[in-house]
C-alpha positions in Angstrom: 0.0 0.0 0.0 2.8 2.4 0.9 4.7 1.7 -2.3 1.6 2.2 -4.3 0.9 5.6 -2.7 4.4 6.7 -3.3 4.3 5.8 -7.0 0.8 7.2 -7.5 1.8 10.5 -6.1 5.0 10.5 -8.3 2.9 9.6 -11.4 0.5 12.5 -10.6 3.4 14.9 -10.2 4.8 13.7 -13.6 1.4 14.3 -15.1 1.4 17.8 -13.6 4.8 18.5 -15.1 3.5 17.5 -18.5 0.4 19.7 -18.2 2.6 22.6 -17.1 4.8 22.0 -20.1 1.8 22.3 -22.3 0.9 25.6 -20.7 4.5 26.8 -21.1 4.2 26.0 -24.8 1.1 28.2 -25.0 2.9 30.9 -23.1 5.6 31.1 -25.8 3.4 30.5 -28.8 1.8 33.2 -31.0 -0.8 31.1 -32.9 -4.3 29.9 -32.0 -4.1 27.3 -29.2 -5.9 23.9 -29.2 -7.2 24.7 -25.8 -8.8 28.0 -26.9 -12.4 26.7 -27.0 -14.6 29.8 -26.6 -14.6 33.3 -24.9 -14.7 31.6 -21.4 -12.1 28.9 -22.1 -8.9 30.3 -23.7 -5.5 29.2 -22.5 -3.9 31.8 -24.8 -5.5 34.7 -22.9 -4.6 33.3 -19.5 -1.0 32.3 -20.5 -0.3 35.6 -22.2 -1.6 37.8 -19.4 0.5 39.8 -17.0 -0.4 37.3 -14.3 1.4 34.5 -16.3 4.8 35.7 -15.3 6.5 36.2 -11.9 9.8 38.2 -12.0 10.2 37.4 -15.7 9.7 33.6 -15.1 6.6 32.0 -16.6 4.2 30.6 -14.0 4.1 27.4 -16.1 7.8 27.0 -15.6 7.3 27.4 -11.8 4.7 24.7 -12.1 7.1 22.4 -13.9 9.7 22.9 -11.2 7.2 22.4 -8.5 5.8 19.2 -9.8 9.3 17.8 -10.4 10.1 18.7 -6.8 7.0 16.8 -5.7 8.0 13.9 -7.8 11.4 13.7 -6.1 10.0 14.1 -2.6 7.5 11.3 -3.2 10.2 9.0 -4.6 12.5 9.9 -1.7 9.7 9.1 0.8 9.9 12.6 2.3 6.2 12.5 3.4 6.2 15.6 5.7 8.1 17.7 3.2 6.0 16.4 0.3 2.7 17.3 2.1 4.0 20.8 3.0 5.2 21.4 -0.6 2.0 20.1 -2.1 0.0 22.4 0.3 2.1 25.4 -0.8 1.5 24.4 -4.4 -2.2 24.1 -3.8 -2.3 27.6 -2.2 -0.5 29.0 -5.3 -2.9 27.2 -7.6 -5.9 28.5 -5.7 -4.5 32.1 -6.1 -4.2 31.5 -9.8 -7.7 30.1 -10.0 -8.9 33.3 -8.3 -7.1 35.3 -11.0 -8.8 33.3 -13.8 -12.2 33.5 -12.2 -12.4 37.0 -10.8 -9.8 39.1 -12.7 -9.4 37.6 -16.2 -12.8 35.9 -16.3 -11.3 33.3 -18.6 -10.4 29.8 -17.8 -7.3 27.8 -19.0 -8.0 24.1 -19.5 -4.4 23.2 -18.6 -4.7 25.3 -15.4 -7.9 23.6 -14.3 -6.3 20.2 -15.0 -3.3 21.2 -13.0 -5.5 22.4 -10.1 -7.1 19.0 -10.0 -3.8 17.2 -10.0 -2.3 19.3 -7.1 -5.5 18.8 -5.1 -5.2 15.0 -5.6 -1.5 15.2 -4.6 -2.4 17.1 -1.4 -5.1 14.6 -0.5 -2.9 11.6 -1.2 0.1 13.0 0.6 -2.1 13.7 3.6 -3.5 10.2 3.5 0.1 8.8 3.2 1.1 10.7 6.3 -1.9 9.5 8.3 -1.5 5.9 7.2 2.2 6.0 8.2 1.4 7.5 11.6 -1.3 5.0 12.4 0.9 2.2 11.3 3.6 3.3 13.7 1.1 3.7 16.5 -0.1 0.2 16.0 3.4 -1.2 16.1 4.2 0.8 19.3 0.9 -0.4 20.9 1.6 -4.1 20.2 5.2 -3.9 21.4 
């Protein structure tokens, strides 16, 4: 069970890095994007906005780095640090979701997928922590 959780989180983090890479491609492209569906769903508008860059670094690049860090933390079994990093990523993703909803009033499909992935990573990393703690308590009680 523990090995499966570790690899599931790592797989989700890898998927998040892929989705962030797709968003980064949109950031640097000038053509019509495949995720530009209508006036409410347009990755190009979101990824070309002033909110898509932090100190000259594309937000999507930050996402790639963040997901790769989560991947490494999961594989290294650093449960506490993984949970804290995932929680920080979730907070940042929620801020970006607020920007899409309330400021730009346009959604990016890649961003919504990424938000779902980071939410799953937070939930799974919290479950992994709890399972580990309960397992240790049971061992200590039976000793």
